[in-house]
FIMARDO-117292 format. One record per residue: residue in one letter; x negated, y negated, z negated of N, C-alpha, C, O in turn. Coordinates in steps of 0.05 Angstrom, whole numbers, plus 5000, padded with zeros to 4 digits. Layout:
<zanus>
AXYZXYZXYZXYZ ...
</zanus>
This chain:
<zanus>
X245155241524247155081542249455291552248855491565 X251955241544253955431554254855351584255155111590 X255055541602256055471631259255591629260055781617 X260555411646263255441650263855721667262855751689 X265355901657265856131673268356081686269955901678 X268956241709270856251727272956451716272156651703 X275756411720277856561710276956881713276156981734 X277357021692276957301693278757461709277957671719 X281557351713283557491726283757401754283157171760 X284757591776285257531798287657281798287557081812 X289457311784291657101783290556841775291256631786 X288856851757287556561750285856451770285556211770 X284756591786282756491804284556431826283856241840 X286756561834288356501856289856221848290156051865 X290756201825291755941818290355721815291255501818 X287555771807285355561806284955471836284555231841 X284955651854284555601880286755431892286155231904 X289055491889291555361896291455081885292254891898 X290455051860290454811846288754631860289454411868 X285854751864283854561878284854451902284954211906 X285654631920286454581946288654361946288454151959 X290454421929292954241930291853921919292353711930 X290353971898288753671882287853531906288653301910 X286053651924284753541946286553381963286253141967 X288453541972290653431991292153201977292452981987 X293153261955295153041938293052771934293852541937 X290752841928288852591922288352461947288052211945 X288152571974287952461998290252272003290052032007 X292652432002294852292006295952051991297151862000 X295052101964295651881946293651641953294451411951 X291351701959289251491967290251311993290351061995 X291051502011292551362034294951222031295551032046 X296451292012299051132012298250931994299750731998 X296550891974296050641960294650451976295050211973 X292850551994291550342013293350212034293149972041 X295350402044297350292060299050092046299549872057 X300050162020301850032006300549721999301849512000 X298149721993296449471989296349282011296549042009 X296049432037295649292060298949142069299348922080 X300549312060303449202065304048992048305248792056 X303249002019303848752004302048522011302948292008 X299948552019298048322029299648232052299747992055 X300748372069301948282094304548092084304847852089 X306148232069308348052058307547792042308847582044 X305547812028304247552018303847362038304747132036 X302547462061301747262078304147182099304046972110 X306147352104308747232115310047052101310846852112 X310347082077311746892062310246612054311546412048 X308046622054306346362053306446222080306745982081 X306046352101306246222129309246152131309645922141 X311046272125314146212128314545922115315545732126 X313645932089313945702074312545432085313445202085 X310545512093308745262103310145172130310444932134 X310845322146312245312175314645152166314944932178 X316345212146318745062137318744822130320444662137 X316444772113315944512106315044312130315844082133 X313244442146312544272171314544212187314344012201 X316444362187318944292205320044032199320943872216 X319843962170321143702164319043442168319543202164 X316743542175315043302180314843202207315243372224 X314342922214314442792239312142612236312042432219 X310342662255307742462258308542252276309642292298 X307942002265308541742278305941692295303841792289 X306341512317304141462335301941302321299641302330 X302741162299300341072283299041232265297341142250 X299841492264298441692249299941752221299541942205 X301641572219303641622190305341922191306042022213 X305842022170307442222168310142162154310242052132 X312342242167314842182157316242412152317242542170 X316542482123318042722116321742682113323042542098 X322542852133325242822132326443032107326343282109 X327342902088328343112067330843242072332843112077 X330843512072333543662075335343592049334943452029 X337243722054339543622031338643802005338943691983 X337644052004336544161984333744271989333444472003 X331744131978329144191983327144301961324744301961 X329144391941327644441914325944711921323744741912 X327144881936325645141940323045101959321045251958 X323244911976321144841993318444711978316144751984 X319444551957317344381942315944581923313844501914 X316744791918314844961900312845071911313045231930 X310545001900307545071910306844991937305745151952 X307544731947307044591969305644301965306444111951 X303444311977301844041982301743942012301144072032 X302643652009302943532038300743292036300743102020 X298943352053297043132059297543002084298643102104 X296642722082296242522103293142482107291642362091 X292342602130289142642128288142802111288543052113 X286642702089285942802067286942752040285942842019 X289142582043290342432020292742582014294442632032 X293142681988295642821980297542621976297342431961 X299642671993302542501988304542641972306542531963 X303842911968306043081952304443291941303143431956 X304443331914303243541898305043701882306943581871 X304843971877306744091857304844091832302644001830 X306244221814305144231788303344491785304444701781 X300644481786299044681787296544621771295944391765 X295044831764292444811754291044641768291644591791 X288244501753286544391768285144551789284944471812 X284144781782282544931796284345011825283145031847 X286945041821288645101846289044801861289444801886 X289044601850289144341862286744281876286844201899 X284244341862281644301880281544501903280344431923 X282744731903282644891922283944821946282944851968 X286644691941288344601963287244381971287444351995 X285944191957284543971967282544051991282343922012 X281244231985279044322000279944412030278444392050 X282544492031283444592056285044382074285944442096 X285244132063286543902075284443852098282043872095 X285943762123284043662142282343882156280843802174 X282444122150281044322162282044522182280744732187 X284344462192285844622211287144862196287444862172 X288045082213289745292200287645492187285845602199 X288145542160286145692148287845782121289745672111 X286445992112287846122085285546192068283246202077 X286146232042284346332023285746421998288146381992 X283946561983285346681957283746541930281446451931 X285146551911284346481883284546681862286346851864 X282946701842283046911825283346851795283947001777 X282646561795282346471767284346251763284546101782 X285846201741286146441721288146651734288246881726 X289646551752291646731763291346751793290346561805 X292146971806291647001837293446871854295846911851 X292646711873294446591892293146591914290646591914 X294746581939294046601965294846301976297146241973 X293146131988293445871998293245912029291846092039 X294945732041295445732071295345462079296845302067 X294045392096293745072106294645092136293345212154 X297144932141297844902165297544612173298644422161 X295944562197295544272205298444162216299944312228 X299143872212300943722227299343592248297143482245 X300743622269299543472295300943282306303443282305 X299343062317300742832334299242832359297042722363 X300642982377299443042401296843242395297143462383 X294643172404292143352403290743272379288443342377 X291843112361290143012338291743132312294143142312 X290143222291291043302266291343042249289542892244 X293843032241294142762223295042842196295242662179 X295743082191296043172165296143482160295643642177 X296743532135296343852131298343942109298443812088 X299744152114301544282093300044502083299044672098 X299744522056298444742039300844872026302344732013 X301045142031303145262017301645512002299645612012 X302745581978301545761960303945971952306345931957 X302846191940304546431934302646601913300346661918 X304046661890302546801874302647061877304647191882 X299947181874299847511880299747671854298847901855 X300547581832300147731810302347961813301748201809 X304847871820306948051826306448291845307248511839 X305148231866304148371886302048591873302448831876 X300048491859297848661847299048831827298349061824 X301148691809302748891790304049091804303749321797 X305349041821306849291839305149481851306049711853 X302449421861300749551870299449761846299250001850 X298649631822297849771802299749981788299150211781 X302049871786304350041779305050281796305550501786 X305150241824305450461839302850661837303150911835 X300550551837298350691836298250871807297651111808 X298850791787299150891762301451121761301251341749 X303751021775305951241778305251461794306051681788 X303551411820303251631835301351801823301552041828 X299151701806297451881789298752051767298052281761 X300551931758302052111740303952281755304352501745 X305052241774306252431795304652671805305552901808 X302252591810300352771820299552971797299253211801 X299252861777298553051750301153201745300853451743 X303353131743305853321740305853491763305953731758 X305753421787306353591810303753811811304154031820 X301453751802298953941802299754151781299654391786 X300454031755301154191737303254411739302954641731 X305454311753307754461762306554681783307154911783 X304954581799303954791823302454991808303155231812 X300254941790298755141779300555341762299755581760 X302655271748304555451732306055631748306355871743 X307155471773308555631793306955821805307656061809 X304555731812302455951829301856191809302056421816 X301056131783300856341765302856561764302256791765 X305356471761307556591759307856741785308256991783 X307856651805308256741831306656971837307557181844 X304256931834301757101838302057341820301657581826 X302957251794302757471776305157681782304957921778 X307357571793309357771800308857901829309758121836 X307057731844306057891868304258121862304358331875 X302658091842300958301837301658511814300258691805 X304358441806305358661788305258961800304459161788 X306258941824306459221835303559381835303359621831 X301459211841298759301842297859391815296159561815 X298859301791298159351769299659581757298659731739 X302259611768303959831762302760091778302760321768 X301860051801300560301817298060351805297460591804 X296560211796293960261783294260411757292760591750 X296360321741297160481714298160711722297860901705 X299460771744300661031755298461221761298261461754 X296661071778294561261787293261331764292461561762 X292761181746290761271721292161501706290861691697 X295161481705296461671688296361931708295562141698 X296961941734296662211751294262341745294362571737 X291662191748289262251750288362411720286962611716 X289762251700289362381670290962671668289762871659 X292962691673294862961673294263121699295463331701 X292563041719291963201744294663291761294863511773 X296463111760298963151776298563161805296663041814 X299963291819299863311849301363061866301263031891 X302662901849303662661858302662461872300562381863 X303662331896302262121909303661911913306061931907 X302761681922304461431928305661441956307861351960 X304161551977305261562003305061242013304461051999 X305661252040305361002055308360872058308660632065 X310561032054313260962059314260792034313560832011 X315860602042317060462022315460222008316360121988 X313060152019311459962010310759722030310759762054 X310159492018309859302038306659362049305059492035 X305959252073303759292087301359322068299959522066 X301059072053298559072039298859312016296959472014 X300759332003301259541986300959841996300060031983 X301859842020301460132034298460202039297460422034 X297260022048294160032045292760102022290860262022 X293759991998292860021972293760321962292360461947 X296360381972297060631964295660871977295261091966 X294860822002293361022016290661062006289661292007 X289060831994286860841985286861001958285361191954 X288860921941289461081917289861381922288861551908 X291261411940291761711944289561861954289562101952 X287261711967284961811973283461901952282462131950 X283261691933281461681905282961971892281562161886 X285161961889286362181874285762481890285362701879 X285762421913285362711930282362761925281662991921 X280762581925277762641918277162731892275362891889 X278762641871278762681844279563001841278263171828 X281863031854282763311851280863481866280563701856 X279663431887278063601901275363661883274063881883 X274663451869272463471853273363681828271763861821 X275363661819276763851796276464131806275264301794 X277664171832278064421842274764541844274164771838 X273064361853269964441857269064531832267764741829 X269664391813268564461785269564691776268164851765 X272564741780273365011770272465221788271765441779 X272365161816270965401831268465471823267765701822 X266765261817263965321811263765491785262365691781 X265565351765265465571743266065861743264866021730 X268265911760269166161770266866321784266266551778 X265666191803263866351818261066361800259666561804 X260266171782258266201763258666451746256866621744 X260966451733261666691719261366921733260167111722 X262466951756262367181771259567261779258967501778 X257967081785255267151797253467261770251967451772 X253967131748252467221724253567441711252067551695 X255967541715257567751703255568011706254868131686 X254768111731253268291736250768321723250368501707 X248768131728246268171712246568151682244968271667 X248767991672248867991642250068251635249668291612 X251368421644252668651639250368861634250069011614 X248568821657246468981657244768961633244169151619 X244168701627242468661602243768791574242568921556 X246368721577247768821551247869141551247969281530 X247969241575247969511575245369661565245369851549 X243169531579240969631574240069591545238569751533 X240969361534240569301506241569511485240269601466 X244069571492245769731476244670041480244870191460 X243770121500242470351508239970401489239870591474 X238170191491235970221478236270191444234470271429 X238670071434239270071403240770311398241270351374 X241570461414243870691408241770891393242470971371 X239570951401238071151391235271151401234871061423 X233071261385230371251394229771291423230871481434 X228171141436227771241466224571281468222871171452 X223971431487221071481490219971211507221471041516 X217171211511215970981522216870951551217270721560 X217171151566218171171596220871021595221170821609 X222471101581225671001579225570711569226870541580 X224070661548223770341544222770181562223869961566 X220570271578219170101599221470051623221669831635 X222970281629224970281649226970081640227469911657 X228170071617229969881607229069621602230569431600 X226469601600225269301598225169181626225568951631 X224369391644224169261674226569161685226768961699 X229069351675231269291686232769041673234568931685 X231968981648232868731633231568511643232868301646 X228968521649227168321666228268251690228368011697 X229268451705230068431732232968271735233668091751 X234268381713237068201710236867881701238267701710 X234667841683234167591675233067451698233567211699 X231567561717230667411738232667361760232467181777 X234667531759236767491777238567251767239367081783 X238967271740240567031730238866761732239866541737 X236666771729234666501736235366441765236066211772 X235266641784235166541812237766451821237966291840 X240166541806242866441809242966141799244265971812 X241766091778241865801765240165621785240965391791 X238065711796236465571812237865531837237665301846 X239265691849240965701872243065461869243365281887 X244365471846246265241842245565011841246964831849 X242864961829241064681828240764631852241264401860 X239764811868238864791898240964641913240464451928 X243464751908245864681924246264381913246164191929 X246564341888246864071880245263891892246363691900 X242463921895240963771905240963731936239963541947 X242363951951242963921978245363741980245563581998 X247363761961249563561964249263301962250663131972 X246763261942246362931937243962861960242362691952 X243462971984242162882003239062972001237562902019 X238063131980235063181981234363341997236063482008 X231863362005230763572023230963842012229963901990 X232464012028232564312019230564482020230564692006 X228364412040226364592043226364792067228364792080 X224664922072224665082096223965402089222665452069 X224665582104224365882097224366032127225565952146 X222766272126223466412149225466652143225266822125 X227666632162229966792153229367112153230667252138 X227367212169226767482168225267532143225867742132 X223767402133222267432106224367502083224267702069 X226167292083228167302063229767532063230467662043 X230567602090232467812094230968092089232168292079 X228568102096227068362091226568392056226568612045 X226268142043225868192016228668292005228568461987 X231068212012233468272002233968562011234868721995 X233268622036233568932042231969132027232769362024 X229369052016228069242000229169211973229569411960 X229768991963231069011936233769181941233969371925 X235569161958237769331958237169601962238869751953 X235169711974234469991976233570051949234270281942 X232169931931231169981905233770001887234170201873 X235369801887237469781868240069981875241570071858 X240270021903242670211912241170431934241570411958 X239670611923238670781942240770941955239971091974 X243070951949245171141962246570991984248071111999 X246070711985247370542005246070572030243770662033 X248070482053246070532080244070312082244470102070 X241870372096239670202099240369952111242269932126 X238769742106239069472118236769442140234569512133 X237269352164235569322185235469032192237468902197 X232868932191233068622200231668592224229468702228 X232868452243231668392269231868072273233667942261 X230167972288230067672294227767612315226267762326 X228067352318226167222334224167022319223166822331 X223767072295222166872280223666612272222566412267 X225966642272227366362267226766252239226466422221 X226465982232226065852210228365672204228765482219 X229965702182232065532174231065312158228865332145 X232765082158231964862145233164862117234464662111 X232765062098233965122074231865282059230465452071 X231865222032230065382011230065662016232065752029 X228065842008228566122008230466191984232066381986 X230366071967232566131943235066101955236466301956 X235965861967238565791978239066022000241266112002 X237266102013237766262040238666542024240466682033 X237166612001237666871991240566861979242267041983 X241066631965244066601954246366641974248366771968 X245866531999247566562022247966842030250166942033 X245466992035245867242046246667462025247967652032 X245767422002246267611981249067731977249467981976 X251167521975253967621978254967792004256467982004 X253567642027254167802047253468112050254968292057 X250368152041249968432039250968582019250868832021 X251868461998253568581979256068701989256768941986 X257368502004259868562017259468812038260869012037 X257468782056256568992078255869262062256669462072 X254569282040254169502024256569632013256569882011 X258569502006260669591998262469762016263769952009 X262369672040264169792063262369942086263370092102 X259969892087258470052110258770312106259270422084 X258270462131258470742131255770822137254870972120 X254370782154251570842164249470622167247070682163 X250170372174248270192177249369922172251769862174 X247269752164247469462159245469322174243169402171 X245969122189243968982205244268682198246368562192 X241868562199241368242193240068152216237668192220 X241668002235240767902256239767612255241267462242 X237867502265237367192266236367102293234767242305 X237266902300236066772325236366472325237866352310 X234466322344234466082346236665992364237366132383 X237765752359239965652374238765332377237265232360 X239465202401239064922397239964762377242364722374 X238064652360239064482340239664672313240664562293 X239164912313240165072290239465362290238265442310 X240065512271239065812269241965962262243465882244 X242466172277244566402270243666612255241766742263 X244766682232244166902219246767062219248866952211 X246667332228248967482227248367722208246167842208 X250467802192250368072175252768232185255168152184 X251968472196253668652209253768922196251669042192 X256369012190256369302180258269442200259569312217 X258469742197260169892213262170032197262870262200 X263069842176265569912159268169912172268369952196 X270369872153272869842158273369592170275269572185 X271769362166272769122174274568972157275569052136 X274968712168277168522154279468552171279468532196 X281568622156284468642172284868342186284068132177 X286268402210287068152224289267972207289467722210 X290568112189292767962170291267792152292267582144 X289067852145286867692127285467502141285967262138 X283667562157282167372177280767222157279967322135 X280366962167279166742154279666702124278066592109 X282466802116283066782087280966932073280766882049 X279567102082277567232064275667062050274467152030 X275166772061273666622045275066462023274166252014 X276966542018278466391999277866521970277566771968 X277766351950276666441923278666641914281066591913 X277766871906279167071891281067241914282867391907 X280267201938281767371959280167611970277967541979 X280867871970279368071977280968212002283368222002 X279268312021280468412045281768672038283768752048 X280468802019281469092013281769101981279869211968 X283769001967283768971938283969281926283269301902 X284569461938284869741925282769921934282970161930 X280669811946278070031954276970101931275270281935 X277170021903275770151885273070021878271870071857 X272069821901269469691895269669471875271769351870 X267169421861267469221841267168961856265868961877 X268368731846268268481857270768321853272968421854 X270268051849272567861844273167701867274567511863 X272167761893273067581916271867301911273267101915 X269467281902268367031902265867011914264666801914 X264767241924262167201936262067061960260466871963 X263867141979264366992005264866722003263466572016 X266566631990266966331982264066201974263166001984 X263066331956260466191950258666111973258065891980 X258066381986256566372005257166172027255366052038 X259866132032260865942053260265632041259665452057 X260565592018260165362005257465302004256865062008 X255665462000252665401997251865342029250465142033 X252665492051252165452079252965142085251464982097 X255465082076256664832084255064622072254464412084 X254364672043252664462033250064372043248964162038 X248864592058246464522072246764462099244864492115 X249164372107249664272135250264502153250264462177 X250864722144251664952166254465052160255964882150 X255365292164257565422163257265732157255165852160 X259365842150259566162149262566232164264666142156 X262366352181264666442195265266782202263366942203 X267566842206267367122212268367182237270667122244 X266167312255266067322283267567572289267367772275 X269167582310270667852323268468032328266167952333 X269168282326267968492330269368742333271568772323 X268068942350270369162355269769382338271169582341 X267669382318267169622297266369442271264669262274 X267169482252266569412225267169052221269168922229 X265268972209265368662205262968512210260768612204 X263068262221260668132231261267832215263367712221 X259467722197259367482186257167312199254967412202 X257567102206255566942220254666712207256266532208 X252466662196251166382181249966182200247966242213 X251065952203249465752220248265572204249665442188 X245565522206244265332189242665152210242165242233 X241764882202240064752209237464862213236565022196 X235764782236232864872237231264752216231964562203 X228664892212227064762193225264552211223564412201 
</zanus>
């Protein structure tokens, strides 16, 4: 069994709603009009038959002996049509009429003022007006009027009003569809424009000026969607750049060790050292991938885990001393704070900060952690040249380096990655003012 479906377009639904609403009102008005017209026609028939009966009764004179004397007017042809005159219950004047109508008129004689309708074979209204002699009824005048013309008029008006309603509703439906279609045309144009802009990645926006109030709200919403899409595209591009940057070093280490092993035969110790270096680089690549997945889970609202900040910092300090024995040592101090992030994510946040400190530190690098109400602060401090005031917070921009000519390796993506990871976990990474070197402070929620 097939079910009827509502129109799929907004224009069709609005036109159908307008049609249904108008149809209800038009049907109510048509019904009220025809009921009122029927009442008026019945009233007219009553007035006509009463007037004719009264006119005929005015020519009647009741004698003291009970006889009725009719004074004939000069031209009573119009009065004699459909008129019965009774003396008592005996008809002294009858019009030409059917037997059924004659019988109905005879029943009204002598019964006072009354009226009745007949329907077979034709509709008539009969009205009986008594002729009085003092307080005694001595005769009756019965007048009739045909109702066929009135009923034909009522039926014709009803049919005409129904036809007019159909034409009116058809016109309203077509006009509504046309008007709604034209009213919604700017919406369709804006939707197509937004689709084109999103496809080509243009920075153009609709803006709120020059639009109607409703379209201004739509334009604002479309602009927000385009901004979000642009932000997602930038995020993907930034993620690709950061992933390339983070994986470049361990991948280069693996490639170099592989080339070194295949260049010429090596002894067992050299091979073991190269294998360990390759394994360490591969493990680092694995940690990078796991960290990015951890960030994705953090962005989607999954529980990030918990970790002891000092334990992660000490592990990174030990690794730094092994990989860079000539770099300043890393000192870890704290009060046993626990951050509400996984150890892998904590490591990926601190690694760029420690790498940056190792590049510029002169004698010392310090990782400080402390509990704060509702969170944990982790500071990475070095005694290097610091960040120039002209750079400031711009050091967190992707590709931006505080000292691009210092000869150190790096593409300026580590700090932006660390900040993005911290913000994804519900915290932040800022550059704190200090009189010596640089101080980067990570704020994270507590575990």
